[in-house]
C-alpha positions as CSV (number, residue, x, y, z in Angstrom):
1,X,93.6,72.7,103.1
2,X,92.6,76.4,103.4
3,X,90.1,78.4,105.4
4,X,87.4,78.1,102.7
5,X,87.9,74.3,102.3
6,X,87.6,74.0,106.1
7,X,84.2,75.6,106.2
8,X,85.2,79.3,106.3
9,X,83.3,81.9,104.3
10,X,84.5,84.6,102.0
11,X,82.6,87.8,102.4
12,X,82.9,91.1,100.5
13,X,84.3,94.0,102.5
14,X,84.6,97.7,101.5
15,X,88.1,98.2,100.2
16,X,88.7,101.4,102.0
17,X,88.8,100.1,105.6
18,X,90.7,96.9,104.8
19,X,93.2,98.0,102.2
20,X,95.5,99.8,104.7
21,X,95.3,96.9,107.1
22,X,96.2,94.4,104.4
23,X,99.1,96.5,103.0
24,X,100.5,97.0,106.5
25,X,100.3,93.3,107.3
26,X,102.0,92.4,104.0
27,X,104.8,95.0,104.7
28,X,105.2,93.6,108.3
29,X,106.2,90.2,106.8
30,X,108.1,91.8,103.9
31,X,105.7,90.2,101.5
32,X,104.7,91.1,97.9
33,X,102.1,88.7,96.8
34,X,100.5,87.5,100.0
35,X,97.0,86.6,101.2
36,X,95.9,88.6,104.3
37,X,93.0,87.0,106.1
38,X,90.9,89.5,108.0
39,X,88.1,89.0,110.5
40,X,85.7,91.6,111.8
41,X,86.6,92.8,115.3
42,X,84.4,93.9,118.1
43,X,85.0,97.6,117.4
44,X,83.5,97.7,113.9
45,X,86.9,97.3,112.4
46,X,89.0,94.4,111.2
47,X,91.8,92.3,112.7
48,X,94.5,90.3,110.8
49,X,93.9,86.6,111.3
50,X,97.0,85.5,109.3
51,X,99.2,86.4,106.4
52,X,99.8,83.6,103.8
53,X,103.0,83.5,101.8
54,X,101.3,81.2,99.2
55,X,97.8,82.6,99.1
56,X,94.8,80.9,97.6
57,X,93.0,83.7,95.7
58,X,89.7,81.9,95.3
59,X,88.0,84.0,98.1
60,X,89.2,87.3,96.7
61,X,88.3,86.2,93.2
62,X,84.7,85.5,94.2
63,X,84.2,89.2,95.1
64,X,86.5,91.1,92.9
65,X,85.5,93.2,89.9
66,X,88.6,92.1,88.0
67,X,90.4,88.8,87.5
68,X,92.6,88.6,90.6
69,X,95.0,86.2,89.0
70,X,95.6,88.5,86.0
71,X,96.0,91.5,88.2
72,X,98.6,89.7,90.4
73,X,100.5,88.4,87.3
74,X,100.6,91.9,85.7
75,X,101.9,93.4,89.0
76,X,104.7,90.9,89.2
77,X,105.6,91.4,85.5
78,X,105.8,95.2,86.0
79,X,108.2,94.8,88.9
80,X,110.4,92.3,87.0
81,X,110.4,94.4,83.9
82,X,111.5,97.4,85.9
83,X,114.4,95.3,87.3
84,X,112.9,95.1,90.8
85,X,113.6,91.5,91.9
86,X,113.2,92.2,95.6
87,X,109.8,90.4,95.6
88,X,111.5,87.1,94.5
89,X,113.3,85.4,97.4
């Protein structure tokens, strides 16, 4: 069961304000392909709700301009082709 299946909503957000937060959250847990759930805070910003090591990409896929699954697979393939296996644990 995930947040969307539990009645949560996926809303589009401008990439600029959330990208840095999401990348910092992923780095904090030493993650490569993670799902970072963000919620609006009371200061017109965003707060990290959770970081998922096995993300469901359905919410991101609903609002993305590209196929999120293909983008993720290509990013992993580039790392592996370059010999960087640090993302695989």
